[in-house]
N, C-alpha and C positions, 0 to 999 in steps of 0.2 A: 644864698644859702640854699641847701639841700631841703626841699621837702620832710623828709622823715630822716633829720640829722643825728638824731635820737638812737639811728644802727650802727654809729660810726664808734659812739662809747663803747669800750673796751669795759666797762661795768656794765651794760644792758646783755652784752652776751655773757657774761658770768652768773648773772640776776637769771638767765636763762636756762642757763645750764642747772643751778639752782634750783630753780622751780621742777625740771624735770624729776631731780632727786624728791624732792617734798612729794609731789603726785606719788612716787613710785612709794615712799614710805604711805602716804595716806592710805593706798589699796591692802595697806596690812592691819588697819584698825577695823573692831568689831563694826558690823550691820548698825547694832544701836548709835551709833557716834556719825554715822549720818548725814544726819541733820540737826548736828552738836560742833564737836570738835573739829571734825574731818571741812565741813562749810567753814567754819572760822580761818581755820588751816588757810583753804584756799584763798579765802578772801583776801587775808594776811599777805600771802607771799606773792600773789597775782598784782599787790597794791603796790609793792615794791616794784617793779618794772613798770606797771600804767605813773605811776606818778615819774620818773626819770623820763619817759616820753612827753610826757604831760607837759611837764619843767623845762623840757627842752626847746618845747613850743612855743616859749612866752619870748615875751618881746624886752623884758630885762632879765639881769644877771643877778637881781635881788627876788625877782618870783621865782625864779628857773632853782634856787638856792634855797627857796621855802619848798619848791618840791621834794629837792634831795632832802630837805629835813624831814619830812613826810615819810620818803623810801625808806630813810634810816629807823624811823619810827617803826614801823612796818615789820622792817627786819627782824626787830628787837622784838615783839610782839609775836611773830612766827617761831624766832626761836624758843621763847617763854612756852607757845604753846608745843613746840617739840619734847622739851624741858619736861612738860606733864603727862604728854603721849609715853615718853619712856619709864617716868614713875610710874603710869599703872600697865606698864610692859606689854605696851602695842610695839613700841619699837625697842631694837637692841639699844645698849651703852655704845656699842662700836658704831650702829647705826647713827645713833644720834652725836656722836664725837666727828664720824665724818661727813655729817649736815653741817655739823657746826665749826668745823675746820675751813668751808667754803662762805660760810656767812662772816667769820670773821676777816677772809679775806674782801668781802665785799664792804663791808662796814667801813674796813682800810680805805678800799677805792670811793667808796661815797663820801670821806671825810675826805681825800684828795681834791676831791670834783668841788665840794662846797667851798672848799679854802682858794681853789680856782676863779672860782666865781662872786668873790671880795670884788669889790669898787673897792676905787679909791677914791 
């Protein structure tokens, strides 16, 4: 087994690109959100990729599955925060749609990964 096996996962690369999009959007937020919504969104979005990596390092499929579920939850949390940012007019509806399209693809990939980890 390769030490950094998570790097081989397609969803890992997809999440990296999505996080770059999220961070670019965060730069548009007003300064007063630096320690509020910006920090929360950074933590939630980074949690998506960190839990994939941590789960891949676990010794059992059930443990990996658990971390994939946490990753999915963090993705949903991030999307909720981005929707709020749109409502607050920190980002445009088009920007939200673009990042959401990527999140939908990631969600599908995470669901597929989770299904592949079911033990029989």
